[in-house]
N, C-alpha and C positions, 0 to 999 in steps of 0.2 A: 479359626481352624482348631484351636485348642481351648474353645470356650467352655467345654464341659467334659471332664475326664476324671478318672481315678487311676492311680498308679501307686507304686511304692518306691522309696529311695533305696540306695545301696544297703542301708541298714534294716530295710523292711518296714520303715515307718510309712504310714499312708499319707499320700499327698493328692491334691486336686488342683483345679484351675485357680484356686485362691492364692497359689504361690506367685501369681503375676500381679495381684491387686496393688501391692505397695510400690510397684515400679512402672515408670512410663514406658520402658522398653526392656524386653527380655530377649536375649540371644539364646536360641535353642540349638545346641550343637549335637548332632547325631553322630556317634562314633562307635568304634569297635576295638577290642583289645588287640586284634591281629593287624590293625591298620597303622602302618608306619607314619604316614602323613598326619593321621589323627593324633597320635602320641607326640609327634614332633611339634604340633601347634599348641598342645595343651599347656605347656609352661607359659606361653604368651597369653593364652586365654585366662589362666589363673591370675596373671599380673593385671590384665585388663579388668577382670572382675573386681579386683581390689581398687584399681585406679578410679573406676567409675561408680563404685557402689554408693557414694554419697551424691550422685547426680541422677538418681532415679533409674539406674541401669543395673541389670544382673545377667549372669550367664547360668544356664541350666543345661546339663548334659543328659543325653539319653544313650545308654550303652546298649547296642543291638545284639551282640553275640553272647547273650547269657541265657538263651532258651534251649531246653532240650527239644528233641524231635517232637515230643508230644505237647509242646507248648508250655511245659512247666519251667520254673526257674532253676537253672543249674547252680547249686550253691558253690561248686568249685570254680565255675566261671565268674561268679560274683566276687569271689576272693581275688581272682586274677584282676578283675576290674578295679577293685579297691586298691590293690597294689599299684596298678597303673596310675590311679588318681594320686596316690601318695607320692610315688616316684616323680611324677611330672609337676606336682604342686598345683594341680587343677582343683583348688580348694573351693569348690562351689557345689551346689546340689546336683546330684546325678540320679536320674530316674531309671527304673527297670521297665522294659517294654510291658505294657498291659494290653488287654484286648482293646481298650479305648484308644490308647496311643497307636496301636497297630492300625486300627480302623480309621483313625482320623489323619494320621501322618505317615507312619512308618511303611505302609504298603506302597507309598509313592516314592520311597527312598530307594534308588537303584544303586547308589554307591556311597561310601563313607570317605571322608566326612561330608555331611550335608548340613547346612546351617540355615535356619530361618529366624526371622525376628517377629515377635508378637507384642501387641500393646498390653495394657493393664487388664484387658478383658480376654486376652488370648487370641485376638484377631490378628491375622498375618499382616505384617507391614512390608509392603514391597515384595520383591521376588526372593526366592531361595538362592543359596549359593552352594555350588558344588566344589569340592576340593578344599585344601587347606590354604591359609593365608598367613603372612607374618603380622606382627603386632601393628606396624604402621598401616598396613592395608586395612586391617580390621578397624583400627582407630578411625580412619577416614569414613568407613561405612557406618560405624557406630554414631559418629558425630552427625552424619547426614540423616540417619534414621531418627535420632533423638530430636533433631530440629523438626523433622517431618511429623512425628507424633505430637510434639508440643503445638505445632501450628494447627494440626487437625483438632486438637483439644480446645482451641480458643473459640 
């Protein structure tokens, strides 16, 4: 699903599907700055990112509400997003919506947070998840998906 894309991170640095290559599993968390449940789970996600980073797992966020009506990036909203990341300790890579990300994934997202998991090539692993979860619930899902991708890789 995210096998080929270009986008930028919150600091405007270019990124592409290569961000997945070094990880067996990446949790892609689609969020918005106005979304209470998103912000509520982000401290847990930050902690999980740290906890699992040496196990071939990472989290990548995509913040959705940073576009102006004409599709350009709103710098003031990007600042709001950066503050949210800092405040919640969600200290992992966050991407801005790009045409590619919108075309591949975001057009299907009807509510936030929405979370999907992808393998090292950006292929979706299992189903997507609507709504926020606590650390223990995510941990269970992460363990299950990690086992699944490793099994598939053998």
